[in-house]
KEKE-3310 file (N, C-alpha, C; in steps of 0.2 Angstrom, whole numbers, plus 5000, padded with zeros to 4 digits):
npx = (5686:5670:5655:5639:5623:5610:5593:5576:5563:5547:5537:5541:5541:5527:5523:5528:5521:5508:5509:5517:5509:5498:5504:5507:5495:5491:5499:5495:5483:5485:5495:5491:5488:5500:5500:5495:5506:5516:5527:5525:5513:5518:5524:5513:5505:5492:5483:5486:5479:5485:5484:5478:5490:5486:5476:5468:5461:5448:5443:5432:5429:5419:5406:5388:5384:5371:5375:5386:5390:5381:5386:5399:5394:5388:5399:5407:5398:5398:5412:5412:5416:5418:5417:5423:5413:5417:5407:5399:5390:5381:5378:5373:5362:5354:5353:5348:5342:5351:5362:5357:5356:5370:5373:5364:5369:5380:5391:5401:5397:5405:5411:5414:5414:5403:5402:5414:5425:5438:5447:5456:5454:5442:5428:5429:5422:5414:5418:5417:5403:5398:5404:5398:5385:5385:5390:5379:5369:5375:5375:5361:5357:5364:5360:5368:5380:5392:5409:5421:5431:5436:5445:5441:5453:5462:5467:5469:5463:5466:5453:5445:5451:5448:5434:5431:5435:5427:5415:5417:5423:5435:5449:5455:5466:5475:5485:5489:5485:5475:5476:5465:5458:5462:5463:5470:5470:5468:5461:5472:5483:5478:5478:5492:5497:5492:5497:5510:5512:5505:5502:5501:5490:5487:5478:5467:5464:5451:5439:5422:5415:5414:5412:5421:5431:5439:5427:5419:5430:5429:5427:5439:5444:5433:5436:5448:5445:5442:5454:5462:5457:5459:5473:5476:5470:5478:5490:5487:5479:5465:5451:5442:5431:5435:5431:5435:5448:5456:5461:5454:5455:5468:5468:5462:5472:5480:5481:5490:5502:5501:5502:5515:5522:5517:5517:5505:5491:5485:5472:5457:5452:5465:5473:5468:5479:5490:5488:5486:5480:5472:5456)
npy = (5291:5285:5293:5289:5294:5299:5295:5300:5290:5287:5282:5287:5301:5302:5300:5311:5321:5324:5328:5340:5347:5349:5357:5368:5373:5376:5386:5396:5399:5404:5413:5427:5431:5436:5450:5454:5457:5470:5474:5470:5477:5489:5489:5488:5501:5505:5495:5495:5507:5519:5536:5552:5564:5575:5571:5560:5544:5538:5523:5510:5494:5479:5482:5484:5489:5490:5494:5501:5507:5518:5527:5531:5537:5548:5555:5557:5565:5576:5580:5584:5576:5563:5545:5528:5514:5497:5484:5470:5457:5449:5456:5468:5464:5462:5474:5484:5497:5505:5504:5511:5524:5526:5529:5540:5550:5554:5545:5531:5515:5499:5483:5470:5457:5443:5436:5436:5428:5416:5417:5409:5396:5392:5382:5378:5389:5396:5408:5416:5416:5421:5434:5439:5439:5448:5460:5463:5466:5477:5486:5487:5493:5504:5511:5513:5505:5494:5498:5496:5483:5475:5461:5451:5451:5456:5447:5440:5428:5418:5415:5425:5437:5435:5434:5447:5455:5451:5456:5469:5475:5484:5479:5485:5488:5494:5507:5511:5506:5505:5495:5493:5482:5475:5468:5476:5489:5507:5523:5532:5523:5518:5530:5533:5523:5524:5537:5534:5530:5539:5550:5561:5554:5542:5527:5524:5511:5507:5500:5499:5491:5477:5465:5454:5455:5459:5460:5476:5483:5492:5505:5510:5515:5524:5533:5538:5545:5559:5566:5560:5565:5579:5579:5576:5587:5597:5594:5599:5591:5584:5574:5560:5549:5534:5537:5549:5549:5547:5534:5525:5524:5520:5508:5499:5495:5487:5473:5467:5472:5465:5452:5452:5452:5442:5431:5426:5425:5439:5443:5450:5450:5411:5406:5411:5411:5411:5424:5435:5448:5463:5463)
npz = (5428:5426:5431:5437:5432:5442:5442:5445:5448:5439:5448:5460:5457:5456:5468:5475:5469:5473:5487:5485:5477:5485:5495:5487:5485:5498:5501:5492:5497:5510:5508:5506:5519:5524:5523:5535:5542:5549:5541:5528:5526:5525:5512:5504:5503:5500:5503:5517:5520:5519:5515:5510:5514:5522:5530:5542:5543:5552:5559:5564:5571:5573:5577:5574:5591:5603:5616:5616:5603:5601:5610:5605:5593:5598:5604:5593:5586:5595:5593:5581:5569:5557:5553:5548:5549:5552:5550:5558:5549:5556:5568:5563:5556:5567:5573:5564:5564:5571:5563:5552:5559:5560:5547:5544:5552:5545:5544:5538:5532:5532:5527:5538:5538:5540:5552:5566:5561:5557:5543:5538:5542:5539:5532:5514:5503:5513:5518:5506:5504:5516:5516:5504:5509:5520:5513:5505:5515:5521:5511:5508:5520:5521:5509:5498:5487:5496:5499:5506:5513:5528:5534:5549:5562:5553:5544:5528:5517:5501:5496:5502:5497:5483:5483:5488:5478:5467:5472:5471:5481:5491:5500:5515:5528:5541:5547:5559:5576:5592:5601:5609:5613:5623:5640:5649:5643:5643:5642:5641:5637:5625:5618:5618:5611:5598:5595:5593:5580:5573:5560:5545:5533:5539:5544:5556:5568:5578:5591:5592:5599:5611:5606:5601:5610:5626:5639:5640:5635:5625:5631:5633:5621:5618:5628:5624:5612:5611:5614:5605:5593:5595:5595:5582:5575:5580:5574:5562:5554:5546:5551:5547:5537:5527:5514:5512:5511:5501:5496:5488:5474:5473:5480:5471:5463:5471:5471:5462:5468:5480:5476:5471:5483:5491:5484:5479:5468:5460:5466:5474:5491:5559:5568:5584:5593:5584:5578:5588:5587:5580:5586)
capx = (5681:5663:5650:5632:5618:5604:5587:5570:5558:5541:5533:5544:5538:5520:5522:5529:5517:5502:5510:5519:5503:5494:5508:5507:5488:5490:5503:5491:5477:5487:5499:5488:5488:5506:5498:5494:5512:5517:5532:5522:5508:5521:5525:5507:5502:5484:5480:5486:5475:5489:5480:5480:5494:5483:5470:5468:5455:5446:5439:5430:5427:5416:5399:5386:5381:5367:5377:5392:5390:5378:5391:5403:5391:5387:5405:5409:5394:5401:5418:5411:5420:5415:5422:5420:5412:5417:5402:5398:5383:5376:5376:5369:5355:5350:5352:5348:5340:5358:5366:5354:5358:5377:5373:5361:5374:5386:5397:5402:5397:5409:5410:5419:5412:5396:5404:5421:5428:5445:5446:5461:5452:5435:5427:5429:5416:5410:5420:5414:5396:5397:5406:5393:5379:5387:5390:5372:5366:5378:5373:5354:5356:5367:5357:5373:5385:5397:5415:5427:5431:5442:5443:5443:5460:5466:5470:5466:5464:5464:5446:5442:5453:5444:5427:5430:5436:5421:5410:5419:5425:5442:5451:5459:5468:5476:5492:5490:5479:5476:5476:5460:5454:5465:5460:5474:5469:5465:5461:5479:5487:5476:5481:5499:5499:5490:5501:5517:5512:5500:5505:5496:5489:5486:5471:5467:5459:5449:5434:5416:5411:5418:5409:5426:5436:5437:5421:5420:5436:5427:5427:5446:5444:5429:5439:5454:5443:5443:5461:5465:5455:5462:5480:5476:5469:5484:5495:5485:5476:5458:5449:5436:5430:5439:5429:5438:5455:5460:5464:5450:5458:5475:5466:5460:5478:5485:5481:5496:5507:5500:5505:5522:5525:5515:5517:5498:5488:5482:5465:5454:5449:5471:5471:5469:5485:5495:5487:5483:5479:5466:5449)
capy = (5287:5288:5293:5287:5299:5296:5298:5299:5285:5289:5281:5292:5308:5302:5300:5318:5326:5326:5333:5346:5351:5352:5362:5374:5376:5379:5393:5401:5400:5408:5419:5434:5433:5440:5457:5456:5459:5477:5475:5469:5482:5495:5489:5489:5506:5506:5490:5497:5512:5525:5540:5559:5566:5580:5568:5554:5540:5535:5518:5506:5487:5474:5484:5489:5486:5495:5496:5505:5511:5525:5532:5533:5541:5554:5558:5559:5571:5582:5582:5586:5572:5557:5539:5522:5508:5491:5481:5462:5456:5446:5461:5473:5461:5462:5481:5488:5504:5508:5505:5517:5530:5528:5532:5546:5555:5556:5541:5527:5508:5495:5476:5467:5450:5441:5434:5437:5421:5415:5415:5403:5389:5392:5378:5381:5393:5399:5415:5420:5416:5426:5440:5442:5441:5454:5466:5464:5469:5483:5490:5488:5497:5511:5513:5513:5499:5494:5499:5494:5477:5473:5455:5450:5450:5458:5441:5438:5422:5419:5415:5431:5441:5434:5436:5454:5458:5449:5460:5476:5478:5486:5477:5490:5486:5500:5509:5511:5504:5507:5489:5494:5476:5471:5470:5482:5495:5512:5529:5534:5518:5518:5536:5533:5518:5527:5542:5531:5529:5544:5555:5562:5548:5536:5525:5522:5506:5506:5496:5502:5485:5472:5458:5449:5458:5459:5464:5483:5486:5498:5511:5513:5518:5530:5538:5541:5548:5567:5568:5558:5570:5585:5579:5576:5594:5601:5593:5601:5585:5583:5568:5558:5542:5532:5539:5556:5548:5546:5528:5521:5523:5516:5501:5495:5492:5484:5466:5466:5473:5460:5446:5452:5451:5436:5425:5423:5428:5446:5444:5453:5448:5411:5404:5417:5411:5414:5431:5438:5455:5466:5459)
capz = (5431:5424:5436:5435:5433:5446:5440:5449:5444:5438:5454:5465:5455:5457:5476:5477:5465:5477:5493:5482:5474:5491:5498:5483:5486:5504:5500:5488:5502:5516:5506:5507:5526:5525:5523:5542:5545:5547:5536:5522:5524:5523:5505:5500:5507:5499:5508:5524:5521:5518:5511:5509:5520:5526:5533:5546:5543:5558:5558:5570:5570:5577:5579:5579:5597:5606:5622:5615:5597:5601:5614:5600:5588:5602:5605:5586:5584:5599:5591:5574:5564:5555:5553:5544:5554:5549:5554:5557:5547:5561:5572:5559:5555:5573:5575:5558:5566:5573:5557:5549:5562:5558:5540:5544:5555:5540:5544:5532:5534:5528:5528:5542:5537:5543:5559:5568:5561:5555:5536:5536:5544:5537:5526:5508:5501:5518:5518:5501:5505:5521:5513:5500:5513:5523:5508:5503:5520:5522:5505:5509:5526:5519:5503:5493:5487:5500:5496:5509:5517:5532:5537:5556:5563:5547:5540:5522:5513:5494:5495:5504:5492:5477:5484:5489:5471:5463:5474:5470:5488:5492:5506:5518:5534:5545:5548:5567:5580:5598:5606:5614:5614:5629:5647:5652:5640:5646:5637:5640:5634:5618:5615:5617:5606:5592:5594:5591:5573:5570:5555:5540:5529:5543:5545:5563:5569:5585:5591:5595:5602:5614:5603:5600:5614:5633:5640:5642:5633:5621:5635:5633:5614:5618:5632:5620:5606:5611:5614:5598:5587:5596:5593:5574:5573:5582:5569:5556:5550:5546:5553:5544:5535:5522:5508:5511:5513:5495:5495:5484:5467:5474:5482:5466:5460:5476:5470:5459:5473:5485:5473:5471:5490:5495:5479:5478:5463:5461:5467:5480:5497:5563:5575:5588:5596:5579:5576:5594:5586:5582:5586)
cpx = (5674:5658:5643:5627:5612:5598:5581:5565:5551:5536:5535:5541:5531:5519:5523:5524:5511:5504:5513:5513:5499:5498:5507:5500:5487:5494:5499:5485:5480:5492:5497:5488:5495:5505:5496:5500:5514:5522:5530:5517:5512:5523:5519:5503:5494:5481:5480:5482:5479:5486:5483:5484:5492:5477:5472:5461:5454:5441:5438:5427:5423:5409:5394:5383:5377:5370:5383:5392:5387:5382:5396:5400:5390:5393:5408:5405:5397:5407:5418:5415:5416:5420:5419:5419:5412:5413:5402:5391:5378:5374:5372:5362:5351:5348:5352:5346:5347:5362:5363:5356:5366:5377:5370:5365:5380:5392:5396:5401:5401:5408:5416:5418:5405:5397:5411:5425:5435:5445:5451:5459:5445:5434:5427:5422:5412:5412:5417:5407:5394:5399:5401:5386:5380:5387:5383:5368:5368:5375:5365:5353:5358:5364:5362:5377:5390:5404:5421:5426:5437:5441:5445:5450:5465:5469:5466:5468:5463:5457:5443:5444:5449:5437:5426:5431:5429:5415:5411:5421:5433:5444:5456:5460:5469:5484:5494:5484:5481:5477:5471:5456:5457:5462:5464:5473:5466:5465:5468:5483:5485:5479:5488:5501:5497:5495:5508:5517:5507:5504:5500:5496:5487:5479:5472:5462:5458:5442:5428:5412:5416:5416:5415:5432:5434:5431:5422:5426:5435:5428:5434:5447:5439:5432:5445:5452:5444:5450:5465:5463:5458:5469:5480:5475:5475:5490:5493:5482:5469:5457:5443:5436:5435:5437:5432:5446:5460:5464:5460:5453:5464:5473:5465:5466:5483:5485:5488:5502:5507:5503:5512:5526:5523:5516:5510:5495:5485:5475:5463:5451:5451:5469:5472:5476:5491:5494:5483:5482:5473:5460:5444)
cpy = (5290:5288:5292:5292:5296:5299:5296:5295:5289:5288:5286:5299:5308:5303:5308:5323:5329:5330:5339:5350:5354:5357:5369:5377:5379:5386:5398:5403:5405:5413:5426:5436:5436:5447:5459:5458:5466:5479:5475:5475:5488:5495:5489:5494:5507:5501:5492:5503:5519:5530:5547:5561:5572:5577:5562:5551:5537:5529:5514:5499:5485:5477:5482:5485:5491:5498:5501:5509:5518:5530:5535:5538:5548:5558:5561:5565:5577:5585:5585:5583:5566:5551:5534:5517:5502:5486:5473:5461:5453:5451:5467:5471:5462:5470:5486:5496:5508:5509:5511:5524:5531:5532:5539:5552:5556:5551:5536:5519:5504:5488:5473:5459:5449:5440:5436:5430:5422:5413:5409:5396:5388:5386:5381:5383:5397:5407:5419:5421:5421:5433:5443:5444:5447:5460:5467:5468:5476:5488:5492:5493:5504:5514:5515:5507:5499:5494:5496:5487:5476:5466:5455:5448:5453:5453:5439:5431:5423:5419:5422:5437:5441:5436:5443:5457:5457:5454:5467:5479:5479:5484:5483:5488:5493:5501:5509:5509:5506:5502:5490:5488:5472:5473:5475:5488:5500:5518:5531:5529:5518:5525:5536:5528:5520:5532:5540:5531:5534:5549:5556:5556:5542:5534:5521:5517:5506:5502:5499:5497:5481:5465:5453:5451:5457:5463:5471:5486:5492:5505:5514:5517:5525:5535:5542:5546:5556:5569:5566:5563:5577:5585:5579:5584:5599:5600:5595:5596:5585:5576:5566:5551:5540:5535:5546:5555:5547:5540:5523:5519:5518:5509:5497:5492:5488:5476:5464:5466:5467:5453:5446:5451:5444:5430:5422:5427:5435:5447:5447:5449:5453:5408:5410:5417:5413:5421:5434:5446:5457:5462:5462)
cpz = (5429:5430:5433:5437:5437:5443:5445:5445:5444:5445:5459:5464:5457:5464:5478:5474:5470:5483:5490:5480:5480:5494:5494:5484:5493:5504:5497:5493:5507:5514:5507:5514:5528:5526:5530:5545:5544:5542:5529:5520:5522:5515:5501:5504:5506:5503:5515:5525:5521:5513:5511:5515:5524:5530:5537:5545:5549:5557:5564:5568:5575:5580:5574:5585:5601:5613:5621:5609:5598:5605:5609:5595:5592:5602:5598:5584:5588:5596:5584:5569:5562:5554:5549:5549:5550:5553:5553:5555:5552:5566:5569:5558:5561:5575:5569:5560:5568:5567:5553:5552:5560:5551:5540:5547:5551:5540:5539:5535:5529:5531:5532:5542:5540:5551:5560:5568:5558:5548:5534:5538:5543:5532:5520:5506:5507:5518:5512:5502:5510:5519:5509:5504:5517:5519:5506:5508:5521:5517:5506:5515:5524:5513:5498:5493:5492:5496:5499:5513:5521:5536:5545:5557:5558:5543:5534:5519:5506:5493:5497:5499:5485:5478:5485:5482:5467:5466:5474:5477:5488:5499:5509:5525:5539:5545:5555:5570:5587:5604:5611:5615:5620:5635:5650:5649:5644:5641:5636:5636:5626:5614:5613:5612:5599:5590:5591:5584:5569:5566:5549:5535:5532:5543:5552:5565:5577:5585:5595:5599:5606:5611:5603:5605:5622:5635:5643:5639:5628:5624:5634:5626:5615:5622:5629:5615:5606:5611:5607:5593:5588:5594:5585:5572:5575:5577:5562:5551:5551:5548:5550:5541:5529:5515:5507:5512:5507:5493:5490:5477:5468:5476:5477:5462:5465:5475:5467:5464:5478:5482:5473:5478:5492:5490:5477:5472:5464:5461:5474:5485:5502:5569:5579:5592:5591:5578:5582:5593:5582:5581:5581)
residu = (MET:ARG:THR:ARG:ARG:ARG:THR:VAL:SER:SER:PRO:THR:LEU:GLY:ARG:LEU:ALA:LEU:PRO:LEU:GLY:LEU:ALA:CYS:LEU:ALA:LEU:LEU:HIS:VAL:GLY:PRO:ALA:ALA:THR:TRP:LEU:PRO:SER:VAL:ARG:ARG:ARG:VAL:PRO:ALA:LEU:ALA:GLY:ALA:GLY:ASP:PRO:ARG:HIS:VAL:ALA:LEU:THR:PHE:ASP:ASP:GLY:PRO:HIS:PRO:ASP:SER:THR:PRO:ARG:PHE:LEU:ASP:GLU:LEU:GLY:ARG:LEU:GLY:CYS:HIS:ALA:THR:PHE:PHE:VAL:LEU:GLY:GLU:LEU:LEU:GLU:ARG:HIS:GLN:PRO:LEU:GLY:ARG:ARG:ILE:VAL:ALA:GLU:GLY:HIS:GLU:LEU:ALA:VAL:HIS:GLY:TRP:ARG:HIS:GLY:ASN:ALA:LEU:ILE:ALA:PRO:PRO:GLY:GLN:VAL:ALA:ALA:GLU:LEU:GLY:ARG:ALA:ALA:ASP:LEU:VAL:SER:ALA:VAL:ALA:GLY:THR:PRO:ALA:VAL:TRP:TYR:ARG:PRO:PRO:TYR:GLY:VAL:LEU:SER:LEU:GLU:ALA:LEU:LEU:ALA:ALA:ARG:LEU:ARG:GLY:LEU:HIS:PRO:VAL:LEU:TRP:THR:VAL:TRP:GLY:ARG:ASP:TRP:GLU:ALA:ALA:ALA:THR:PRO:GLY:SER:VAL:LEU:ALA:THR:VAL:ALA:GLY:GLY:LEU:ARG:GLY:GLY:ALA:THR:VAL:LEU:LEU:HIS:ASP:SER:ASP:HIS:ALA:SER:VAL:PRO:GLY:SER:TRP:ARG:SER:ALA:LEU:GLY:ALA:LEU:PRO:ALA:LEU:VAL:ASP:ARG:CYS:ARG:LEU:MET:GLY:LEU:SER:VAL:GLY:PRO:LEU:ARG:ASP:HIS:GLY:VAL:ARG:ALA:ALA:ALA:SER:ASN:HIS:PHE:THR:SER:ALA:TYR:SER:ILE:THR:GLY:SER:PRO:PRO:PHE:ARG:GLY:HIS:SER:ASN:ALA:ALA:PHE:PRO:THR:PRO:ARG)
# end
């Protein structure tokens, strides 16, 4: 018995082409966001900020803010260590003297974007334009070209990756955080959360501002800071900024790694309900 071969007509293929094409474009756009997942970050260690096993990188997001950032600077000075501050352009523009103080005291300024927005739902072109604007301001205030970029919520889009690469920025996320943006956070809870993943080569994410968090939540990070630094030193680890962490050269190679994991091209660069993590 002969079987008839079924063929798909050209009109049918035409009707399928557009939705399939749109689906592919959507996947390319959101694919890099998979790096938000801990399991993916472990496979792209440079993107996660894994560095020198004798060192811990201390990083802060969402500043600078005059109500809180100076307190972190005072405490870091007392502790004798430096950090990397991922700043928002809209805040740095209003508080440039505070940004200059960060640099003058030996800390590192880095790019967190212009506003604390969602790269996945931004209109086309907005992320690239705002990233460039923020990078220009950070470079001007710091007096040196911006090096690092961490997107809000740690969520990367294809546009963000490409814009970062074109600006020579290295995206870096984190290996461990303190969940210090939550209403229930305390210095003890922040320390315990960080300690669960603290080891040599870690990049720690904390917040020096409540700009995108529960009001006053920064106090939990500030209160945890002395014990956190002491713990690192008792482990024989130095504490400092990303520039001393040994990840810059490796970060330049992680586009290809990110592509192999996410299926997105090797270029540089939520709804809050979908990604209820770091602010």
